[in-house]
Structures are given as structure tokens and as C-alpha cells.
C-alpha positions in Angstrom: 43.7 99.1 46.9 41.0 98.0 44.5 43.4 96.5 42.0 45.0 94.2 44.7 41.5 93.2 45.9 40.5 92.3 42.3 43.6 90.2 41.9 42.8 88.3 45.1 39.2 87.7 44.0 40.5 86.5 40.6 42.8 84.0 42.2 39.8 82.7 44.2 37.9 82.2 41.0 35.4 85.0 41.8 36.2 87.0 38.7 36.0 85.9 35.1 37.1 87.4 31.9 34.8 88.0 28.9 35.6 86.6 25.5 35.1 87.7 22.0 31.7 86.1 21.9 30.6 88.3 24.9 32.0 91.4 23.2 30.2 90.6 20.0 26.9 90.0 21.9 27.5 93.2 23.9 27.6 95.1 20.6 24.5 93.4 19.4 22.7 94.3 22.6 23.7 97.9 22.2 22.6 97.9 18.6 19.1 96.7 19.7 18.9 98.5 23.1 21.0 101.7 22.9 22.8 101.7 26.2 26.2 103.3 25.4 26.6 107.0 25.4 28.6 107.5 22.2 30.1 110.8 23.4 31.5 109.6 26.7 31.6 105.8 26.2 29.6 105.5 29.5 27.9 102.2 30.1 30.1 100.2 27.7 30.7 97.7 30.5 27.0 97.2 31.1 26.5 95.6 27.7 29.3 93.1 28.4 27.9 92.4 31.9 24.5 91.6 30.3 26.0 89.5 27.5 28.1 87.5 30.1 25.0 87.0 32.3 22.9 85.9 29.4 25.5 83.4 28.1 26.0 81.9 31.5 22.4 82.0 32.7 23.4 84.3 35.7 21.5 86.9 37.7 22.6 90.5 37.7 22.5 92.7 40.9 22.1 96.4 40.1 20.7 99.3 41.9 20.2 101.2 38.6 16.7 102.4 37.9 14.9 101.8 34.6 15.0 104.6 32.1 12.4 107.3 32.8 11.7 108.4 29.2 11.6 106.5 25.9 14.2 108.9 24.5 16.7 108.0 27.3 19.4 105.4 26.8 18.4 101.9 28.0 19.4 100.9 31.5 20.4 97.5 32.9 16.9 96.8 34.2 15.3 97.6 30.9 17.6 95.3 28.9 17.4 92.5 31.5 13.6 92.6 31.3 13.7 92.5 27.5 16.1 89.6 27.5 14.5 87.7 30.4 17.7 87.9 32.5 17.0 87.8 36.2 17.7 91.1 38.0 18.0 91.6 41.7 17.6 95.2 42.9 17.3 94.9 46.6 20.6 94.3 48.6 18.8 92.0 51.1 17.6 89.8 48.3 21.1 89.7 46.8 22.6 88.7 50.1 20.0 86.0 50.5 20.7 84.8 47.0 24.4 84.3 47.7 23.7 82.5 50.9 24.6 85.3 53.4 23.0 84.8 56.7 23.0 87.5 59.4 
């Protein structure tokens, strides 16, 4: 299942853990750009993903659309744009970026 696949990827060095600095930065990001739904906790991982990408100068691949209304919670594309983190939206562009050739 998924857990086994994740363990294999971790052994290959394809998965990394976040540290306290990433968690703290994730909280700062959410304080500035409200992403986390406080009722459900939804999108908690998004802030950590962004914090990790920012700290390691990485690109994020997400199919999430920007928020539609200023009253909505911020989405990954909104925060990446605000923090100048490169975001890839198109699967073809992502595959090209990781060197996949068809």
C-alpha cells in the first residue's frame, strides 16, 4: 500500500522530514496568509510544504487553483506567488522539470 511505497521512497532518499524550523515557518506563513481551516485542520500540510520549499529553494508542483475570493483561505498558488516560490501547475511541465522523457 501507500505506507510501504513511502518507506521505499524514503530509503531511496526521495522523501525528507521537516524540522522545527519548517514547522515554525509554516506557522508564520499561516499567520500572514491564512491557509489552515481552523475547524477541520485542512491544509496544515500545505504550510509545511511551502516552508520546506522556501528553505531549500525548491519548486512546488500543485494542481490547486488560486483562491477565487479575497475572503477565501489562501491556496498554495497564492502563497507561492507572494513568497516568490516557483510553482508548476501543468503535469507536462513537471515531468520535463524532473527529466522525464517520453
